[in-house]
C-alpha positions as CSV (number, residue, x, y, z in Angstrom):
1,X,47.0,17.4,-17.0
2,X,47.6,14.7,-14.3
3,X,51.0,14.4,-12.7
4,X,53.1,11.3,-12.9
5,X,53.4,11.0,-9.2
6,X,51.0,11.7,-6.4
7,X,53.7,12.2,-3.8
8,X,57.5,12.7,-4.1
9,X,59.1,11.9,-0.7
10,X,62.5,12.7,0.6
11,X,63.9,11.1,3.7
12,X,66.5,8.8,5.3
13,X,66.9,5.3,3.9
14,X,67.0,3.0,6.9
15,X,66.6,-0.7,7.0
16,X,64.2,-1.4,9.9
17,X,65.2,-4.2,12.1
18,X,62.4,-4.9,14.6
19,X,62.9,-6.6,17.9
20,X,60.5,-7.5,20.8
21,X,62.1,-6.3,24.1
22,X,61.3,-5.5,27.7
23,X,61.8,-2.1,29.5
24,X,64.6,-3.8,31.4
25,X,66.4,-4.6,28.1
26,X,66.2,-0.9,27.2
27,X,67.8,0.1,30.5
28,X,70.6,-2.4,30.0
29,X,71.3,-1.0,26.5
30,X,71.2,2.6,27.8
31,X,68.3,3.6,25.5
32,X,65.5,6.1,26.4
33,X,62.1,4.5,26.0
34,X,59.6,5.7,23.5
35,X,61.7,8.1,21.4
36,X,64.2,8.0,18.5
37,X,67.9,8.1,19.6
38,X,70.8,8.6,17.1
39,X,73.7,6.3,17.9
40,X,77.1,5.3,16.5
41,X,77.8,2.0,14.8
42,X,79.7,0.6,17.8
43,X,76.8,1.1,20.2
44,X,74.3,-0.3,17.7
45,X,76.6,-3.3,17.1
46,X,76.7,-3.9,20.9
47,X,72.9,-3.8,21.0
48,X,72.6,-6.3,18.1
49,X,74.9,-8.7,19.9
50,X,72.8,-8.3,23.1
51,X,69.6,-9.0,21.1
52,X,71.0,-11.8,19.1
53,X,68.4,-14.3,20.3
54,X,65.4,-11.9,19.8
55,X,63.2,-12.0,16.7
56,X,64.2,-9.6,14.0
57,X,62.3,-8.6,10.8
58,X,64.0,-6.5,8.2
59,X,62.4,-4.1,5.7
60,X,62.9,-0.8,3.9
61,X,62.1,1.8,6.4
62,X,62.6,5.4,7.4
63,X,59.6,7.6,8.2
64,X,59.0,9.1,4.7
65,X,59.7,5.8,3.0
66,X,57.0,4.2,5.1
67,X,54.6,6.9,4.1
68,X,55.3,6.7,0.4
69,X,55.1,2.9,0.5
70,X,51.7,3.2,2.3
71,X,50.5,5.6,-0.4
72,X,51.5,3.0,-3.1
73,X,49.8,0.2,-1.3
74,X,46.6,2.1,-1.3
75,X,47.0,2.6,-5.1
76,X,48.9,5.8,-5.3
77,X,52.0,6.6,-7.3
78,X,55.1,7.6,-5.4
79,X,58.7,8.5,-5.8
80,X,61.3,8.3,-3.0
81,X,64.6,10.2,-2.9
82,X,67.1,8.6,-0.5
83,X,70.8,7.5,-0.2
84,X,71.9,3.9,0.2
85,X,75.3,2.3,0.1
86,X,76.5,-0.4,-2.3
87,X,76.1,-3.1,0.3
88,X,73.7,-6.0,1.1
89,X,71.3,-3.8,3.0
90,X,71.4,-1.2,0.2
91,X,70.3,-3.8,-2.3
92,X,67.6,-5.1,0.0
93,X,66.3,-1.5,0.4
94,X,66.1,-0.7,-3.3
95,X,64.5,-4.1,-4.1
96,X,61.9,-3.5,-1.4
97,X,61.0,-0.1,-2.8
98,X,60.7,-1.6,-6.3
99,X,58.5,-4.5,-5.1
100,X,56.1,-2.0,-3.6
101,X,55.9,0.0,-6.8
102,X,57.8,3.1,-5.6
103,X,60.3,4.8,-8.0
104,X,63.6,6.0,-6.6
105,X,66.8,7.7,-7.4
106,X,68.6,4.9,-5.6
107,X,68.6,2.8,-8.8
108,X,71.6,4.9,-9.9
109,X,75.2,4.7,-8.8
110,X,75.7,3.8,-5.1
111,X,78.7,4.7,-3.0
112,X,80.8,2.5,-0.7
113,X,79.8,2.6,2.9
114,X,77.1,1.4,5.2
115,X,73.4,1.7,4.5
116,X,71.5,3.2,7.5
117,X,69.9,1.0,10.0
118,X,67.1,1.6,12.5
119,X,66.6,-0.9,15.4
120,X,62.9,-0.7,16.3
121,X,62.5,-2.0,19.9
122,X,58.9,-2.9,20.7
123,X,57.9,-3.3,24.4
124,X,54.9,-5.3,25.7
125,X,52.9,-2.0,26.0
126,X,53.1,-1.7,22.2
127,X,55.4,1.3,22.5
128,X,58.2,1.6,20.1
129,X,61.7,2.9,20.8
130,X,64.1,3.5,17.9
131,X,67.9,3.4,17.9
132,X,69.2,4.8,14.6
133,X,72.6,4.6,12.9
134,X,72.4,6.8,9.9
135,X,75.3,5.5,7.9
136,X,75.5,6.8,4.4
137,X,72.1,8.4,4.6
138,X,73.7,11.0,6.9
139,X,75.3,12.4,3.7
140,X,72.0,12.7,1.8
141,X,72.1,16.0,-0.1
142,X,71.1,17.9,-3.2
143,X,72.8,15.4,-5.5
144,X,70.1,12.8,-4.7
145,X,67.3,15.1,-5.7
146,X,65.4,14.5,-9.0
147,X,63.9,18.0,-9.8
148,X,61.9,16.8,-12.8
149,X,60.2,14.2,-10.6
150,X,59.4,16.8,-8.0
151,X,57.8,19.0,-10.6
152,X,55.8,16.1,-11.9
153,X,54.3,15.4,-8.5
154,X,51.2,16.7,-6.7
155,X,52.8,16.8,-3.3
156,X,56.4,17.0,-1.9
157,X,56.6,15.2,1.4
158,X,59.6,15.7,3.8
159,X,60.3,14.0,7.1
160,X,61.4,16.0,10.1
161,X,64.3,13.6,10.7
162,X,66.2,15.4,7.9
163,X,66.7,18.4,10.3
164,X,69.5,16.5,12.0
165,X,71.9,16.6,9.0
166,X,73.1,19.9,7.4
167,X,73.3,18.4,3.9
168,X,69.9,16.6,4.2
169,X,68.2,19.7,5.6
170,X,69.7,21.8,2.7
171,X,68.3,19.2,0.2
172,X,64.9,19.4,1.8
173,X,64.9,23.2,1.6
174,X,66.0,23.0,-2.1
175,X,63.3,20.4,-2.8
176,X,60.7,22.8,-1.2
177,X,61.9,25.6,-3.4
178,X,61.7,23.5,-6.6
179,X,58.2,22.4,-5.6
180,X,57.0,25.9,-4.7
181,X,58.3,27.3,-8.0
182,X,56.5,24.5,-9.9
183,X,53.2,25.0,-8.0
184,X,53.6,21.6,-6.3
185,X,52.1,21.4,-2.8
186,X,54.6,21.0,0.1
187,X,54.1,18.8,3.1
188,X,56.2,18.0,6.2
189,X,56.0,15.6,9.1
190,X,57.6,16.7,12.4
191,X,58.5,13.0,12.9
192,X,59.4,12.7,16.6
193,X,59.3,14.7,19.8
194,X,63.1,14.5,20.2
195,X,63.5,16.1,16.8
196,X,61.3,19.0,17.8
197,X,63.1,19.4,21.1
198,X,66.6,19.3,19.8
199,X,66.2,20.5,16.2
200,X,63.3,23.0,16.4
201,X,65.3,25.8,14.7
202,X,66.3,23.5,11.9
203,X,62.7,22.3,11.4
204,X,61.6,25.9,11.1
205,X,64.2,26.4,8.4
206,X,62.6,23.5,6.5
207,X,59.2,25.0,7.0
208,X,60.4,28.3,5.7
209,X,57.5,30.7,4.9
210,X,55.0,27.9,5.5
211,X,54.1,24.5,4.1
212,X,50.8,23.5,2.5
213,X,50.3,20.6,4.8
214,X,51.9,19.7,8.2
215,X,51.6,16.4,10.1
216,X,52.4,16.2,13.8
217,X,51.3,14.3,16.9
218,X,50.1,16.2,19.9
219,X,53.5,16.3,21.7
220,X,55.3,17.4,18.6
221,X,52.7,20.2,17.9
222,X,53.0,21.5,21.4
223,X,56.8,21.3,21.4
224,X,57.2,23.2,18.1
225,X,54.8,26.0,19.1
226,X,55.8,26.2,22.8
227,X,52.2,25.8,23.9
228,X,50.7,23.7,26.7
229,X,47.5,22.3,25.2
230,X,46.0,21.2,21.9
231,X,43.9,24.4,21.5
232,X,47.0,26.6,21.8
233,X,49.0,24.4,19.4
234,X,46.2,24.5,16.8
235,X,46.1,28.3,16.9
236,X,49.9,28.6,16.7
237,X,50.3,26.0,13.8
238,X,48.3,28.2,11.5
239,X,51.3,30.4,11.1
240,X,53.4,27.5,9.8
241,X,51.0,25.6,7.6
242,X,48.0,26.3,5.5
243,X,46.5,23.0,6.5
244,X,47.6,20.5,9.2
245,X,46.7,17.3,11.0
246,X,47.5,16.7,14.6
247,X,47.1,13.0,15.7
248,X,46.1,12.3,19.3
249,X,46.4,8.5,19.6
250,X,43.3,7.1,21.3
251,X,41.6,10.5,21.0
252,X,41.7,10.5,17.2
253,X,42.9,13.5,15.3
254,X,42.2,17.1,14.5
255,X,42.4,18.5,11.0
256,X,42.6,22.2,10.0
257,X,41.5,22.3,6.4
258,X,42.3,26.0,6.0
259,X,38.9,27.2,7.1
260,X,37.6,25.0,9.8
261,X,38.8,22.5,12.5
262,X,37.6,18.9,12.1
263,X,37.6,16.4,14.9
264,X,38.0,12.8,13.8
265,X,37.4,10.1,16.4
266,X,39.7,7.2,16.9
267,X,38.9,3.6,16.2
268,X,39.2,1.3,19.3
269,X,41.6,-1.6,18.7
270,X,44.0,-3.6,20.8
271,X,47.4,-2.2,20.1
272,X,50.3,-4.6,19.6
273,X,52.9,-2.3,18.0
274,X,52.7,1.4,17.3
275,X,55.6,1.4,14.9
276,X,54.7,3.3,11.7
277,X,51.3,4.5,12.8
278,X,52.1,8.1,12.1
279,X,53.8,7.3,8.8
280,X,50.7,5.2,7.8
281,X,48.4,8.0,8.8
282,X,50.3,10.5,6.5
283,X,50.4,8.0,3.6
284,X,46.6,7.3,3.9
285,X,45.8,11.0,4.2
286,X,47.9,12.0,1.3
287,X,46.3,9.2,-0.8
288,X,42.9,10.4,0.0
289,X,43.7,14.1,-0.8
290,X,45.4,13.1,-4.1
291,X,42.3,11.1,-5.1
292,X,40.0,14.1,-4.6
293,X,38.7,12.9,-1.2
294,X,37.6,15.6,1.3
295,X,39.8,16.4,4.3
296,X,37.3,14.5,6.5
297,X,37.2,11.4,4.3
298,X,40.9,11.4,4.0
299,X,41.4,11.7,7.8
300,X,38.9,8.9,8.4
301,X,40.8,6.7,6.1
302,X,44.0,7.7,7.8
303,X,42.6,6.9,11.3
304,X,41.3,3.6,10.1
305,X,44.6,2.7,8.5
306,X,46.7,3.7,11.5
307,X,44.4,1.8,13.8
308,X,44.8,-1.3,11.6
309,X,48.5,-1.2,11.5
310,X,49.0,-1.1,15.3
311,X,47.2,-4.4,15.6
312,X,50.1,-6.2,14.0
313,X,53.9,-6.0,14.1
314,X,55.9,-3.9,11.7
315,X,55.6,-0.5,10.0
316,X,53.3,-1.6,7.2
317,X,50.5,-3.9,6.1
318,X,50.2,-6.0,3.0
319,X,48.9,-4.4,-0.2
320,X,45.8,-6.6,-0.1
321,X,45.0,-5.5,3.4
322,X,45.6,-1.8,2.5
323,X,43.1,-2.1,-0.4
324,X,40.6,-3.6,2.0
325,X,41.0,-0.7,4.4
326,X,40.7,1.7,1.5
327,X,37.6,0.2,0.1
328,X,35.9,0.0,3.6
329,X,36.7,3.7,4.2
330,X,35.4,4.6,0.7
331,X,31.9,3.2,1.5
332,X,31.7,4.2,5.2
């Protein structure tokens, strides 16, 4: 019997606000380039004042949200557990999920407070730097879980950013337990090199006795395993995941399907903005796997989709464009 959802995601609800900046702007705002930095509301407010004249685009974001929305744009069925406040950004967030065909617990009662915000700062080299104020999503916990939806999904997908919050990490661990008890496959993205560096122990708690599918880029994979090269990371990751994907930017990706290592070449494009590339990769790969595609076919779709998204600004593409990428990959 088929499940209601292909993927049940859990992650931070962050309204993405994207700006075009220079490296000098980052220095003036005291932000490290190319990574995610957690900040307080005062520092973020100062940054918003500084960037007042810069272009800003707002959309429902957060790593796992981008992945589940990507899955839905390809034609999959997704559910997203998150926590938003009863404010203007919270309403924008839920409406955006709904318009993309993603079910969520956030239709229910919302608390007073501030919905999380992520300032995505894109430099001319297409690198993205994120400055995040978690707001109410910092209190994401077991209360937000919908166990019946987890059980009625093919995959549980967790973002590594949840490692930074005790309650959110506990919710992810509980979601993994519910999924494992129900025979639902578990998956996790390591999310960011800074998360691996500063919250490696907490990430390992989320991984537990191993997940079915792990997503990482090369730096994250080496950081988690304490290895110096991709070969060492691949060998070490086998202890944490039955299957995994390591993305390598312009060098494509490697996929461990449980039996063999597959090397998937990259597609050459002119990068404009790398925001959301890893999230898109995971969404496309999960779409392929839940449609019965092979690991190789799913990875080729994911490479194609992530190459497509970095040619434009923002963490996602339109549904029509996603369908075009999907159809092209299906006949390739």
